[in-house]
C-alpha positions as CSV (number, residue, x, y, z in Angstrom):
1,M,0.0,0.0,0.0
2,N,1.4,3.4,-1.0
3,L,1.1,5.7,2.1
4,G,2.6,8.6,0.2
5,R,-0.6,9.1,-1.8
6,T,-4.2,9.8,-1.0
7,K,-7.4,9.5,-3.0
8,G,-7.2,13.2,-3.8
9,G,-3.6,13.1,-5.0
10,P,-0.1,13.1,-3.5
11,A,0.0,13.9,0.2
12,A,2.3,16.6,1.5
13,P,5.4,15.2,3.2
14,P,5.1,15.1,7.0
15,R,7.8,17.8,7.4
16,Q,6.0,20.0,4.9
17,G,2.6,19.5,6.6
18,A,4.1,20.4,10.0
19,A,5.7,23.6,8.6
20,L,2.3,24.6,7.1
21,A,0.6,23.9,10.5
22,A,3.1,26.2,12.3
23,L,2.6,28.9,9.7
24,A,-1.2,28.6,9.8
25,A,-1.0,28.8,13.6
26,A,0.8,32.2,13.2
27,Q,-2.0,33.4,11.0
28,F,-4.6,32.1,13.5
29,T,-2.9,34.1,16.3
30,V,-3.0,37.3,14.3
31,M,-6.7,36.9,13.5
32,L,-7.5,35.9,17.0
33,A,-6.1,39.1,18.4
34,T,-8.5,41.1,16.2
35,S,-11.6,39.8,18.0
36,I,-10.6,38.4,21.3
37,V,-11.0,41.7,23.1
38,N,-14.5,42.4,21.9
39,V,-16.4,40.5,24.6
40,A,-14.0,41.7,27.3
41,L,-14.3,45.4,26.5
42,P,-16.6,46.3,29.4
43,Q,-14.3,44.7,31.9
44,I,-11.2,46.2,30.3
45,R,-12.9,49.7,30.5
46,S,-13.6,49.4,34.2
47,G,-10.3,47.8,35.0
48,V,-8.1,50.3,33.3
49,G,-10.4,53.4,33.6
50,L,-11.0,53.9,29.9
51,S,-13.3,56.6,28.4
52,D,-15.7,55.8,25.6
53,G,-13.2,56.9,23.0
54,G,-10.4,55.0,24.7
55,T,-12.4,51.8,24.7
56,T,-12.9,52.1,21.0
57,W,-9.2,52.5,20.5
58,V,-8.4,49.3,22.3
59,V,-9.8,47.7,19.1
60,N,-8.9,50.5,16.6
61,A,-5.2,50.8,17.5
62,Y,-4.5,47.2,16.6
63,G,-6.4,47.4,13.3
64,L,-4.8,50.8,12.3
65,A,-1.2,49.7,12.8
66,F,-1.9,46.3,11.2
67,G,-3.5,47.6,8.1
68,A,-1.2,50.6,7.6
69,L,2.0,48.6,7.9
70,L,1.0,45.4,6.1
71,L,2.8,46.3,2.8
72,A,5.8,47.6,4.7
73,G,6.0,44.3,6.6
74,G,5.8,42.3,3.4
75,R,8.6,44.3,1.8
76,A,10.8,43.9,4.9
77,G,10.3,40.1,4.5
78,D,11.4,40.3,0.9
79,L,14.6,42.1,1.7
80,L,15.6,40.7,5.1
81,G,14.3,37.2,4.8
82,R,10.7,36.1,5.5
83,R,11.6,33.5,8.2
84,R,13.7,36.1,10.1
85,V,10.9,38.7,9.8
86,L,8.3,36.2,10.9
87,L,10.2,35.3,14.0
88,A,10.9,38.9,14.9
89,G,7.2,39.8,14.3
90,L,6.1,37.0,16.6
91,A,8.5,38.1,19.3
92,V,7.2,41.7,19.1
93,F,3.6,40.4,19.1
94,A,4.1,38.2,22.1
95,G,5.9,41.0,24.1
96,A,3.1,43.5,23.2
97,S,0.4,41.1,24.2
98,L,2.0,40.5,27.6
99,A,2.4,44.3,28.1
100,A,-1.3,44.8,27.2
101,G,-2.3,42.3,29.9
102,L,-0.1,44.1,32.5
103,A,-1.1,47.6,31.5
104,G,-2.5,49.7,34.3
105,S,-3.4,52.9,32.4
106,P,-5.3,53.6,29.2
107,G,-2.3,55.0,27.4
108,L,-0.1,51.9,28.0
109,L,-2.9,49.6,26.9
110,I,-3.6,51.4,23.7
111,A,0.1,51.7,22.9
112,A,0.6,48.0,23.5
113,R,-2.3,47.2,21.2
114,A,-0.7,49.4,18.5
115,V,2.6,47.5,18.9
116,Q,0.6,44.3,18.6
117,G,-0.5,45.5,15.2
118,V,3.0,46.3,14.2
119,G,4.0,42.7,15.0
120,A,1.0,41.4,13.1
121,A,1.9,43.4,10.1
122,A,5.3,41.6,10.0
123,V,3.8,38.1,10.8
124,A,0.9,37.9,8.3
125,P,2.7,38.5,4.9
126,A,5.8,36.6,5.9
127,A,3.8,33.6,7.1
128,L,1.7,33.5,3.9
129,A,4.8,33.9,1.6
130,L,6.6,31.0,3.5
131,A,3.5,28.8,3.2
132,M,3.3,29.4,-0.6
133,N,7.0,28.6,-0.9
134,L,6.4,25.2,0.6
135,F,4.1,24.2,-2.2
136,P,4.6,24.6,-5.9
137,S,1.8,25.8,-8.1
138,G,-0.9,23.1,-8.4
139,P,-3.3,21.2,-6.2
140,G,-1.0,21.2,-3.2
141,R,-0.9,25.0,-3.1
142,G,-4.7,25.1,-3.6
143,R,-5.2,22.9,-0.5
144,A,-2.7,25.1,1.5
145,L,-4.7,28.2,0.5
146,G,-7.9,26.5,1.6
147,V,-6.3,25.7,5.0
148,W,-5.2,29.4,5.2
149,G,-8.7,30.7,4.6
150,A,-10.2,28.3,7.1
151,V,-7.7,29.2,9.8
152,S,-8.2,32.9,9.2
153,G,-12.0,32.6,9.6
154,A,-11.6,30.3,12.7
155,G,-9.3,32.8,14.3
156,G,-11.7,35.7,14.0
157,A,-14.7,33.6,15.2
158,G,-12.8,31.8,17.9
159,G,-11.5,35.0,19.4
160,V,-15.1,36.0,20.5
161,L,-15.7,32.7,22.2
162,L,-12.3,32.4,23.8
163,G,-12.4,36.1,25.0
164,G,-15.6,35.4,26.8
165,V,-14.4,32.2,28.5
166,L,-11.1,33.8,29.6
167,T,-12.7,36.9,30.9
168,Q,-15.3,35.0,33.0
169,A,-12.8,32.5,34.3
170,W,-9.7,34.6,35.1
171,G,-10.4,38.3,34.2
172,W,-9.7,40.5,31.3
173,P,-5.8,40.4,31.5
174,W,-5.9,36.8,30.5
175,V,-7.3,37.8,27.2
176,F,-3.9,39.2,26.4
177,H,-1.8,36.7,28.5
178,A,-3.3,33.8,26.6
179,V,-2.4,35.4,23.3
180,A,1.1,36.0,24.5
181,L,1.5,32.4,25.7
182,G,0.1,31.0,22.4
183,T,2.4,33.3,20.4
184,V,5.5,32.0,22.2
185,L,4.4,28.4,21.4
186,V,3.9,29.4,17.8
187,L,7.3,31.1,17.7
188,L,9.0,27.9,18.9
189,A,7.1,25.8,16.4
190,V,8.1,28.1,13.5
191,A,11.7,28.1,14.6
192,T,11.7,24.3,14.8
193,L,9.5,23.2,11.9
194,V,9.9,25.9,9.2
195,P,13.1,25.2,7.2
196,R,15.6,27.9,6.7
197,A,15.8,29.1,3.1
198,A,17.7,31.7,1.0
199,D,14.6,33.8,0.6
200,R,16.2,37.3,0.8
201,G,15.5,39.3,-2.3
202,S,17.7,41.8,-4.0
203,G,17.0,45.5,-4.1
204,R,16.8,48.2,-1.5
205,F,14.1,49.5,0.9
206,D,12.3,52.4,-0.8
207,L,11.9,54.6,2.2
208,L,10.0,57.4,0.4
209,G,7.6,55.0,-1.3
210,T,7.1,53.1,1.9
211,V,6.3,56.2,3.9
212,T,3.9,57.4,1.2
213,V,2.0,54.1,1.0
214,T,1.9,53.7,4.8
215,L,0.5,57.2,5.2
216,A,-2.1,56.6,2.5
217,L,-3.1,53.3,4.2
218,T,-3.1,55.0,7.6
219,C,-5.6,57.5,6.3
220,L,-7.7,54.8,4.8
221,V,-7.8,52.6,7.8
222,W,-8.3,55.6,10.1
223,G,-11.3,56.6,8.1
224,L,-12.7,53.0,8.2
225,T,-12.1,52.6,11.9
226,T,-13.5,55.9,12.9
227,A,-16.6,55.9,10.6
228,R,-18.8,54.2,13.2
229,G,-17.9,56.7,15.8
230,A,-18.8,59.5,13.4
231,G,-22.2,58.0,12.8
232,W,-21.5,57.0,9.2
233,T,-22.6,53.4,9.7
């Protein structure tokens, strides 16, 4: 019996599948952080002393930094090496998550959420690019993209459920502590399972172009995140 094939075609080698699982876990963590605070917002507000506007920015600071820096994070991965940028992004993400759980003032909490978004902007494009490098064009890549889409959706939906459970069981700081712990585990999995590769591109970092695009995206994401508060939706 040939264990290397399945009814749907060739199966991914075990090492390849494990690397994809680690990269998908990184994407899951990024998406989880977008929604895990939603249920806990009333407890976060009373625990830190947030105003109405400050409570909104617990969510918006993450989305603004993530969306505005996404292209810059992808370019950094192209130039510096995607695996290196992914590991650095996960480390920043974990540290910011821990800082958010320990924050005792509104300013520190919102700043930590913004730094979380910076880490996510490095993690998401690097993880996707590494996943695509694992699979050549064909059915294998299609299945990998299917896994990616499912994991992204599960992260957003699971954050709401997990946020409620953690808040009720141990309090709102554990919404962030759990993300920090999970991110450390993902970092270790990526460092162990994702192979090193010569994935650094040639060229230079276009600082002017990066700043221009980042400012444009910042304005766009700012408008989208503040539209609700302005009564547009």
